[in-house]
SELUM-538225 format. One line per field, with one value per residue: residue in three letters; residue number from 1; x, z, y of N, C-alpha, C, O in turn. Coordinates in steps of 0.05 Angstrom, whole numbers. Example, Ala and Ser with C-alpha at 12.3 -4.5 7.8 and 13.67 -1.06 7.14 Angstrom:
code <- [ALA, SER];
pos <- [1, 2];
nc1 <- [264, 257];
nc3 <- [156, 142];
nc2 <- [-114, -45];
cac1 <- [246, 273];
cac3 <- [156, 143];
cac2 <- [-90, -21];
cc1 <- [264, 258];
cc3 <- [156, 157];
cc2 <- [-66, 1];
oc1 <- [285, 268];
oc3 <- [169, 161];
oc2 <- [-66, 23];
END
This chain:
code <- [PRO, ALA, GLY, GLU, GLY, GLY, GLY, SER, THR, ARG, PRO, GLU, ASN, ARG, ALA, PRO, ASP, PHE, ASP, GLU, ILE, LEU, ALA, GLY, PHE, PHE, LYS, SER, ASP, LYS, GLY, ARG, ASP, THR, LEU, ARG, ASP, LEU, GLU, ALA, GLU, MET, ALA, LYS, ALA, GLY, LEU, LYS, PHE, LYS, ALA, GLU, ASP, PHE, ALA, ASP, TRP, VAL, LYS, SER, ARG, ARG, LYS, PRO, ALA, SER, ALA, GLY, ALA, PRO, LYS, LYS, SER, PHE, TRP, LYS, SER, LEU, THR, ALA, MET, LEU, PRO, GLY, ALA, GLU, ALA, ARG, ALA, ARG, LYS, LYS, THR, ALA, LEU, TYR, GLU, ILE, ASN, TYR, GLN, ILE, ALA, LEU, THR, PRO, GLN, ALA, ALA, ALA, SER, GLY, THR, LEU, VAL, GLU, ILE, SER, TYR, PRO, ARG, GLY, ASP, SER, GLN, PRO, HIS, ARG, LEU, LYS, VAL, ARG, ILE, PRO, ALA, GLY, ALA, GLN, ASP, GLY, ALA, ARG, LEU, ARG, LEU, THR, GLY, GLN, GLY, ARG, ARG, ARG, PRO, GLY, PRO, ASP, PRO, ASN, SER, ARG, GLY, ASP, LEU, ILE, LEU, THR, ILE, VAL, ILE, THR, PRO, GLY, GLY, THR, LEU, ALA, ASP, LEU, TRP, SER, ALA, LYS, ALA];
pos <- [1, 2, 3, 4, 5, 6, 7, 8, 9, 10, 11, 12, 13, 14, 15, 16, 17, 18, 19, 20, 21, 22, 23, 24, 25, 26, 27, 28, 29, 30, 31, 32, 33, 34, 35, 36, 37, 38, 39, 40, 41, 42, 43, 44, 45, 46, 47, 48, 49, 50, 51, 52, 53, 54, 55, 56, 57, 58, 59, 60, 61, 62, 63, 64, 65, 66, 67, 68, 69, 70, 71, 72, 73, 74, 75, 76, 77, 78, 79, 80, 81, 82, 83, 84, 85, 86, 87, 88, 89, 90, 91, 92, 93, 94, 95, 96, 97, 98, 99, 100, 101, 102, 103, 104, 105, 106, 107, 108, 109, 110, 111, 112, 113, 114, 115, 116, 117, 118, 119, 120, 121, 122, 123, 124, 125, 126, 127, 128, 129, 130, 131, 132, 133, 134, 135, 136, 137, 138, 139, 140, 141, 142, 143, 144, 145, 146, 147, 148, 149, 150, 151, 152, 153, 154, 155, 156, 157, 158, 159, 160, 161, 162, 163, 164, 165, 166, 167, 168, 169, 170, 171, 172, 173, 174, 175, 176, 177, 178, 179, 180, 181, 182, 183];
nc1 <- [2243, 2284, 2353, 2353, 2377, 2422, 2407, 2393, 2408, 2384, 2331, 2265, 2236, 2271, 2308, 2363, 2429, 2479, 2529, 2514, 2491, 2535, 2570, 2540, 2535, 2589, 2602, 2580, 2587, 2579, 2589, 2643, 2666, 2652, 2682, 2734, 2733, 2728, 2776, 2812, 2797, 2808, 2863, 2878, 2868, 2908, 2903, 2911, 2884, 2863, 2830, 2833, 2844, 2796, 2762, 2782, 2769, 2712, 2706, 2728, 2688, 2649, 2663, 2651, 2644, 2675, 2719, 2765, 2797, 2760, 2710, 2729, 2708, 2681, 2683, 2723, 2765, 2767, 2776, 2826, 2857, 2858, 2889, 2930, 2911, 2945, 2969, 2924, 2910, 2955, 2954, 2908, 2924, 2967, 2944, 2942, 2993, 3054, 3106, 3173, 3233, 3298, 3357, 3424, 3491, 3548, 3578, 3541, 3504, 3535, 3550, 3501, 3446, 3406, 3350, 3308, 3247, 3199, 3136, 3080, 3018, 2965, 2939, 2924, 2972, 3042, 3071, 3116, 3173, 3219, 3270, 3308, 3362, 3389, 3457, 3500, 3465, 3441, 3444, 3382, 3355, 3297, 3255, 3201, 3152, 3106, 3038, 3046, 3029, 2979, 2913, 2865, 2800, 2743, 2718, 2758, 2797, 2851, 2873, 2920, 2958, 3024, 3089, 3138, 3204, 3256, 3323, 3372, 3436, 3480, 3536, 3536, 3494, 3443, 3383, 3382, 3435, 3443, 3409, 3432, 3481, 3467, 3449];
nc3 <- [2228, 2173, 2183, 2238, 2299, 2279, 2231, 2160, 2118, 2071, 2032, 2040, 1994, 1954, 1918, 1939, 1913, 1871, 1896, 1950, 1962, 1955, 1995, 2042, 2039, 2043, 2093, 2126, 2161, 2128, 2078, 2082, 2088, 2039, 2005, 2021, 2006, 1951, 1939, 1952, 1914, 1866, 1871, 1868, 1815, 1794, 1790, 1804, 1858, 1909, 1971, 1999, 1958, 1931, 1971, 1977, 1928, 1932, 1974, 1950, 1914, 1945, 1958, 1947, 1880, 1874, 1904, 1880, 1830, 1773, 1783, 1777, 1736, 1762, 1733, 1695, 1730, 1751, 1704, 1692, 1727, 1709, 1675, 1619, 1612, 1607, 1557, 1524, 1530, 1509, 1456, 1438, 1443, 1407, 1357, 1344, 1342, 1310, 1276, 1264, 1229, 1241, 1213, 1233, 1234, 1261, 1290, 1299, 1331, 1376, 1396, 1400, 1372, 1336, 1298, 1241, 1224, 1177, 1170, 1152, 1184, 1178, 1170, 1125, 1107, 1110, 1175, 1209, 1250, 1301, 1332, 1388, 1393, 1441, 1467, 1458, 1437, 1419, 1369, 1347, 1391, 1421, 1418, 1449, 1430, 1458, 1440, 1386, 1345, 1307, 1301, 1353, 1356, 1379, 1425, 1435, 1394, 1395, 1415, 1409, 1387, 1399, 1373, 1352, 1351, 1320, 1326, 1277, 1264, 1216, 1169, 1131, 1148, 1126, 1112, 1062, 1053, 1090, 1070, 1019, 1035, 1055, 1011];
nc2 <- [3391, 3413, 3424, 3428, 3402, 3375, 3353, 3346, 3402, 3410, 3432, 3404, 3394, 3384, 3337, 3295, 3309, 3276, 3283, 3291, 3242, 3207, 3228, 3218, 3162, 3144, 3162, 3126, 3062, 3018, 3040, 3055, 3004, 2982, 3013, 2999, 2945, 2951, 2976, 2934, 2895, 2921, 2926, 2872, 2864, 2892, 2947, 3017, 3045, 3083, 3088, 3135, 3173, 3172, 3190, 3241, 3262, 3262, 3298, 3344, 3355, 3375, 3426, 3496, 3523, 3568, 3558, 3541, 3502, 3477, 3426, 3359, 3306, 3247, 3199, 3210, 3215, 3163, 3131, 3149, 3121, 3070, 3014, 3029, 3080, 3124, 3113, 3115, 3169, 3193, 3175, 3201, 3254, 3254, 3259, 3312, 3329, 3350, 3322, 3338, 3339, 3365, 3385, 3389, 3413, 3380, 3418, 3460, 3434, 3422, 3473, 3499, 3534, 3582, 3570, 3580, 3555, 3530, 3504, 3462, 3467, 3457, 3504, 3558, 3581, 3563, 3555, 3596, 3594, 3611, 3575, 3559, 3519, 3480, 3481, 3425, 3389, 3325, 3273, 3251, 3271, 3299, 3355, 3385, 3429, 3463, 3475, 3487, 3456, 3421, 3449, 3439, 3411, 3447, 3497, 3535, 3572, 3576, 3531, 3482, 3424, 3396, 3412, 3369, 3367, 3333, 3322, 3316, 3299, 3317, 3314, 3356, 3386, 3384, 3349, 3325, 3315, 3274, 3234, 3224, 3205, 3155, 3128];
cac1 <- [2249, 2311, 2372, 2352, 2386, 2443, 2395, 2401, 2402, 2372, 2301, 2251, 2224, 2293, 2320, 2392, 2444, 2498, 2550, 2503, 2487, 2561, 2580, 2525, 2542, 2616, 2605, 2570, 2605, 2576, 2602, 2672, 2672, 2649, 2705, 2757, 2730, 2734, 2805, 2825, 2791, 2823, 2891, 2882, 2868, 2932, 2895, 2918, 2860, 2866, 2806, 2838, 2841, 2767, 2750, 2790, 2752, 2685, 2708, 2732, 2663, 2632, 2672, 2638, 2659, 2694, 2741, 2789, 2795, 2734, 2707, 2736, 2688, 2689, 2690, 2750, 2785, 2769, 2789, 2855, 2871, 2857, 2913, 2929, 2900, 2966, 2972, 2900, 2912, 2977, 2944, 2889, 2940, 2984, 2929, 2946, 3022, 3068, 3134, 3189, 3262, 3315, 3384, 3444, 3519, 3559, 3586, 3517, 3492, 3553, 3550, 3474, 3441, 3379, 3342, 3281, 3234, 3173, 3123, 3051, 3003, 2937, 2929, 2927, 3000, 3061, 3077, 3144, 3179, 3247, 3274, 3335, 3371, 3409, 3484, 3504, 3443, 3450, 3429, 3358, 3342, 3271, 3246, 3172, 3144, 3077, 3020, 3055, 3020, 2953, 2890, 2847, 2772, 2731, 2711, 2781, 2810, 2880, 2882, 2936, 2976, 3052, 3108, 3160, 3228, 3276, 3348, 3388, 3462, 3492, 3560, 3531, 3473, 3417, 3373, 3390, 3462, 3440, 3397, 3452, 3502, 3456, 3442];
cac3 <- [2205, 2163, 2195, 2268, 2312, 2263, 2207, 2134, 2112, 2045, 2033, 2037, 1967, 1934, 1920, 1943, 1889, 1871, 1916, 1977, 1965, 1960, 2021, 2062, 2038, 2053, 2121, 2141, 2163, 2104, 2056, 2085, 2082, 2010, 1993, 2027, 1989, 1923, 1938, 1952, 1889, 1845, 1875, 1858, 1786, 1785, 1786, 1825, 1869, 1938, 1983, 2006, 1934, 1925, 1991, 1971, 1905, 1942, 1990, 1932, 1901, 1964, 1960, 1928, 1855, 1876, 1922, 1866, 1803, 1767, 1793, 1758, 1734, 1775, 1713, 1684, 1751, 1753, 1680, 1693, 1743, 1696, 1658, 1591, 1610, 1596, 1529, 1510, 1529, 1491, 1429, 1431, 1440, 1383, 1333, 1338, 1342, 1285, 1279, 1245, 1233, 1236, 1209, 1243, 1232, 1288, 1304, 1309, 1353, 1399, 1407, 1402, 1350, 1332, 1271, 1234, 1209, 1165, 1168, 1150, 1208, 1172, 1164, 1097, 1102, 1128, 1200, 1212, 1278, 1308, 1354, 1399, 1398, 1463, 1463, 1466, 1427, 1409, 1346, 1356, 1413, 1413, 1432, 1448, 1431, 1466, 1427, 1359, 1327, 1293, 1317, 1364, 1353, 1404, 1426, 1437, 1368, 1399, 1427, 1390, 1397, 1402, 1351, 1362, 1334, 1324, 1316, 1261, 1260, 1190, 1164, 1116, 1161, 1113, 1110, 1036, 1057, 1104, 1052, 998, 1048, 1060, 985];
cac2 <- [3408, 3412, 3442, 3427, 3377, 3362, 3340, 3357, 3430, 3410, 3436, 3378, 3391, 3380, 3310, 3297, 3305, 3254, 3288, 3287, 3213, 3195, 3236, 3203, 3133, 3138, 3168, 3103, 3039, 3002, 3054, 3052, 2976, 2978, 3026, 2982, 2921, 2960, 2981, 2908, 2881, 2934, 2919, 2845, 2866, 2908, 2975, 3036, 3057, 3087, 3098, 3164, 3189, 3174, 3207, 3269, 3271, 3268, 3323, 3366, 3361, 3389, 3454, 3514, 3526, 3590, 3550, 3532, 3491, 3465, 3399, 3338, 3285, 3221, 3179, 3217, 3208, 3134, 3120, 3156, 3102, 3044, 3008, 3039, 3107, 3142, 3107, 3126, 3198, 3199, 3170, 3223, 3278, 3252, 3267, 3341, 3335, 3350, 3313, 3352, 3334, 3388, 3376, 3407, 3404, 3373, 3442, 3475, 3418, 3424, 3500, 3510, 3552, 3592, 3563, 3587, 3533, 3535, 3478, 3463, 3456, 3455, 3530, 3565, 3587, 3550, 3569, 3602, 3594, 3611, 3556, 3558, 3491, 3482, 3470, 3397, 3372, 3299, 3262, 3237, 3285, 3310, 3379, 3388, 3457, 3463, 3493, 3495, 3435, 3424, 3460, 3419, 3419, 3456, 3526, 3552, 3571, 3576, 3505, 3466, 3403, 3404, 3407, 3352, 3370, 3312, 3332, 3297, 3311, 3308, 3329, 3381, 3402, 3382, 3322, 3315, 3304, 3249, 3214, 3217, 3188, 3129, 3116];
cc1 <- [2278, 2328, 2372, 2363, 2406, 2432, 2405, 2392, 2389, 2342, 2288, 2240, 2246, 2305, 2350, 2407, 2465, 2519, 2539, 2500, 2514, 2572, 2566, 2533, 2569, 2621, 2596, 2590, 2604, 2590, 2633, 2681, 2671, 2674, 2731, 2757, 2737, 2764, 2820, 2821, 2807, 2853, 2897, 2883, 2891, 2925, 2903, 2892, 2865, 2840, 2809, 2834, 2811, 2754, 2758, 2774, 2724, 2686, 2711, 2706, 2645, 2639, 2656, 2656, 2680, 2718, 2765, 2783, 2767, 2734, 2713, 2715, 2699, 2698, 2717, 2771, 2789, 2783, 2818, 2871, 2873, 2882, 2909, 2918, 2920, 2970, 2948, 2902, 2933, 2969, 2925, 2904, 2957, 2970, 2935, 2975, 3032, 3096, 3150, 3219, 3278, 3343, 3404, 3472, 3528, 3567, 3562, 3504, 3509, 3551, 3522, 3470, 3412, 3372, 3314, 3270, 3207, 3160, 3093, 3038, 2973, 2924, 2933, 2956, 3018, 3067, 3107, 3150, 3209, 3250, 3303, 3341, 3393, 3436, 3486, 3481, 3454, 3432, 3405, 3344, 3316, 3265, 3216, 3165, 3114, 3061, 3027, 3046, 2994, 2932, 2873, 2819, 2762, 2727, 2735, 2797, 2841, 2891, 2895, 2952, 3005, 3067, 3131, 3183, 3248, 3302, 3363, 3414, 3474, 3517, 3555, 3509, 3447, 3409, 3380, 3417, 3461, 3430, 3416, 3474, 3493, 3451, 3466];
cc3 <- [2198, 2177, 2226, 2277, 2295, 2238, 2182, 2131, 2084, 2048, 2027, 2009, 1946, 1940, 1925, 1916, 1893, 1893, 1945, 1982, 1971, 1987, 2043, 2063, 2050, 2081, 2138, 2142, 2138, 2080, 2057, 2079, 2052, 1996, 1998, 2009, 1960, 1920, 1936, 1925, 1866, 1847, 1864, 1827, 1776, 1780, 1809, 1834, 1899, 1949, 1990, 1982, 1928, 1945, 1986, 1948, 1914, 1957, 1972, 1918, 1919, 1967, 1940, 1903, 1857, 1892, 1906, 1838, 1798, 1776, 1770, 1759, 1748, 1755, 1700, 1705, 1753, 1728, 1679, 1709, 1730, 1679, 1630, 1589, 1599, 1566, 1513, 1508, 1510, 1462, 1420, 1426, 1414, 1357, 1325, 1339, 1314, 1291, 1257, 1250, 1226, 1235, 1218, 1237, 1260, 1304, 1315, 1332, 1379, 1412, 1412, 1380, 1351, 1303, 1266, 1216, 1198, 1160, 1165, 1175, 1204, 1167, 1135, 1089, 1120, 1153, 1202, 1242, 1282, 1333, 1362, 1406, 1419, 1456, 1473, 1456, 1414, 1386, 1357, 1379, 1403, 1431, 1428, 1451, 1434, 1450, 1399, 1338, 1314, 1313, 1327, 1360, 1380, 1403, 1426, 1410, 1371, 1411, 1405, 1404, 1397, 1376, 1364, 1342, 1340, 1311, 1301, 1255, 1235, 1184, 1150, 1128, 1146, 1112, 1084, 1038, 1070, 1086, 1030, 1010, 1051, 1033, 973];
cc2 <- [3406, 3432, 3441, 3401, 3361, 3348, 3354, 3386, 3432, 3414, 3409, 3374, 3386, 3352, 3314, 3294, 3283, 3258, 3283, 3257, 3200, 3202, 3220, 3174, 3128, 3147, 3144, 3081, 3022, 3014, 3051, 3023, 2971, 2990, 3010, 2957, 2928, 2964, 2954, 2894, 2894, 2928, 2891, 2845, 2883, 2937, 2992, 3049, 3059, 3099, 3128, 3182, 3193, 3192, 3236, 3279, 3278, 3294, 3347, 3374, 3377, 3418, 3471, 3517, 3547, 3582, 3540, 3523, 3479, 3436, 3379, 3316, 3260, 3201, 3185, 3210, 3178, 3122, 3128, 3136, 3075, 3039, 3019, 3068, 3127, 3138, 3118, 3156, 3207, 3196, 3192, 3249, 3278, 3259, 3296, 3349, 3335, 3341, 3326, 3346, 3359, 3378, 3397, 3395, 3396, 3398, 3458, 3460, 3421, 3452, 3511, 3530, 3561, 3586, 3573, 3564, 3543, 3507, 3481, 3453, 3457, 3482, 3536, 3570, 3570, 3567, 3573, 3605, 3595, 3593, 3557, 3529, 3494, 3470, 3442, 3379, 3347, 3290, 3246, 3250, 3298, 3334, 3381, 3418, 3457, 3483, 3501, 3475, 3442, 3435, 3437, 3429, 3429, 3486, 3544, 3551, 3571, 3550, 3488, 3445, 3414, 3398, 3392, 3355, 3348, 3322, 3310, 3311, 3299, 3325, 3356, 3397, 3402, 3353, 3309, 3302, 3276, 3227, 3205, 3200, 3160, 3114, 3101];
oc1 <- [2295, 2320, 2391, 2359, 2408, 2447, 2422, 2372, 2384, 2329, 2297, 2236, 2239, 2311, 2362, 2398, 2468, 2526, 2554, 2505, 2517, 2582, 2579, 2536, 2572, 2643, 2603, 2609, 2624, 2602, 2646, 2702, 2689, 2685, 2747, 2778, 2751, 2775, 2839, 2840, 2817, 2866, 2918, 2897, 2894, 2941, 2902, 2879, 2869, 2829, 2790, 2823, 2803, 2737, 2741, 2766, 2714, 2668, 2699, 2702, 2626, 2623, 2650, 2680, 2700, 2737, 2784, 2765, 2753, 2755, 2704, 2706, 2722, 2717, 2732, 2793, 2811, 2801, 2834, 2895, 2889, 2894, 2887, 2917, 2913, 2973, 2952, 2895, 2930, 2975, 2927, 2898, 2961, 2983, 2934, 2982, 3021, 3109, 3142, 3227, 3271, 3353, 3400, 3476, 3516, 3564, 3563, 3495, 3498, 3551, 3519, 3490, 3395, 3386, 3298, 3283, 3195, 3172, 3082, 3047, 2958, 2901, 2945, 2964, 3010, 3068, 3122, 3134, 3224, 3236, 3321, 3328, 3412, 3438, 3474, 3478, 3474, 3409, 3409, 3322, 3314, 3269, 3206, 3172, 3098, 3069, 3016, 3055, 2987, 2933, 2866, 2814, 2771, 2733, 2732, 2809, 2855, 2915, 2882, 2958, 3009, 3059, 3143, 3181, 3255, 3302, 3366, 3415, 3478, 3519, 3567, 3505, 3430, 3425, 3383, 3423, 3475, 3440, 3417, 3486, 3509, 3448, 3463];
oc3 <- [2214, 2183, 2238, 2264, 2297, 2225, 2182, 2142, 2075, 2065, 2010, 2002, 1922, 1962, 1915, 1899, 1915, 1907, 1961, 2004, 1989, 2002, 2062, 2084, 2065, 2092, 2162, 2125, 2128, 2064, 2037, 2067, 2041, 1977, 1979, 1999, 1946, 1899, 1920, 1914, 1848, 1827, 1852, 1815, 1751, 1766, 1833, 1818, 1913, 1937, 1988, 1985, 1920, 1938, 1989, 1947, 1906, 1954, 1977, 1911, 1910, 1978, 1918, 1905, 1844, 1895, 1919, 1825, 1817, 1778, 1748, 1780, 1745, 1759, 1694, 1698, 1755, 1731, 1666, 1706, 1738, 1669, 1618, 1567, 1583, 1552, 1491, 1487, 1495, 1445, 1397, 1408, 1401, 1338, 1301, 1337, 1296, 1309, 1233, 1273, 1206, 1253, 1213, 1236, 1279, 1328, 1338, 1351, 1401, 1437, 1427, 1371, 1364, 1284, 1285, 1197, 1208, 1148, 1176, 1186, 1223, 1160, 1121, 1067, 1142, 1151, 1198, 1257, 1268, 1353, 1346, 1422, 1416, 1440, 1493, 1465, 1400, 1383, 1375, 1387, 1380, 1455, 1405, 1471, 1415, 1448, 1388, 1315, 1310, 1337, 1312, 1360, 1401, 1383, 1418, 1404, 1352, 1416, 1386, 1427, 1396, 1360, 1384, 1320, 1364, 1287, 1312, 1243, 1233, 1194, 1157, 1121, 1153, 1112, 1082, 1026, 1063, 1085, 1023, 996, 1051, 1033, 952];
oc2 <- [3399, 3454, 3451, 3380, 3337, 3334, 3372, 3394, 3455, 3401, 3393, 3351, 3383, 3345, 3333, 3279, 3273, 3239, 3272, 3247, 3184, 3184, 3211, 3162, 3108, 3141, 3142, 3080, 3013, 3000, 3047, 3019, 2957, 2978, 3008, 2949, 2913, 2956, 2951, 2882, 2881, 2926, 2886, 2829, 2886, 2951, 2984, 3064, 3039, 3118, 3143, 3204, 3215, 3209, 3254, 3303, 3299, 3311, 3368, 3398, 3390, 3434, 3462, 3515, 3546, 3598, 3531, 3533, 3472, 3423, 3382, 3308, 3253, 3187, 3166, 3200, 3169, 3105, 3113, 3135, 3058, 3058, 3017, 3078, 3144, 3157, 3129, 3167, 3227, 3213, 3202, 3264, 3299, 3266, 3302, 3373, 3323, 3352, 3325, 3347, 3373, 3365, 3421, 3371, 3405, 3399, 3467, 3473, 3423, 3454, 3531, 3543, 3549, 3594, 3576, 3556, 3561, 3490, 3500, 3433, 3458, 3484, 3519, 3563, 3564, 3592, 3553, 3617, 3581, 3596, 3555, 3517, 3508, 3451, 3434, 3357, 3348, 3298, 3229, 3241, 3306, 3334, 3380, 3430, 3453, 3507, 3520, 3476, 3465, 3430, 3419, 3453, 3420, 3499, 3568, 3530, 3566, 3548, 3481, 3446, 3438, 3381, 3400, 3345, 3344, 3329, 3287, 3333, 3275, 3347, 3376, 3420, 3418, 3335, 3285, 3282, 3258, 3205, 3182, 3184, 3141, 3090, 3089];
END
């Protein structure tokens, strides 16, 4: 019977789930060898893959849901290790970002300042925001304001991309001054 003598505690009328199959496979010598072979082949291809990371992922799936963070998909974990994963994630995130240039005088950039900006972010009205520019800001410096960009699709109506402020230092403190100086 199930549960006696170190056997499975799974009822006999229930098929094993993916986690049970993985755990059983990688406890065996053949499973460990397969994982080592996979690690070696991925290393040859220039991919970051560690058998320990995979084992940790399998172990984390065995914990009850109340034991912490939600379980991460194996495929999401694996694709995060593949080349270009960071660039793909960045490209997807960039869809909801807003880039905004803010012009400052050299004095304001050196001492720091509080500015109020108004920008469209896809809502019916322009969004107004006060931003503290730190002292010593350099021309071309970028500030990322998390959650101040375009709305992301999905169930959470408050999920937004980021606002990227690029500082432009101009003698008069306006972008018009910069453009007329270049003309």
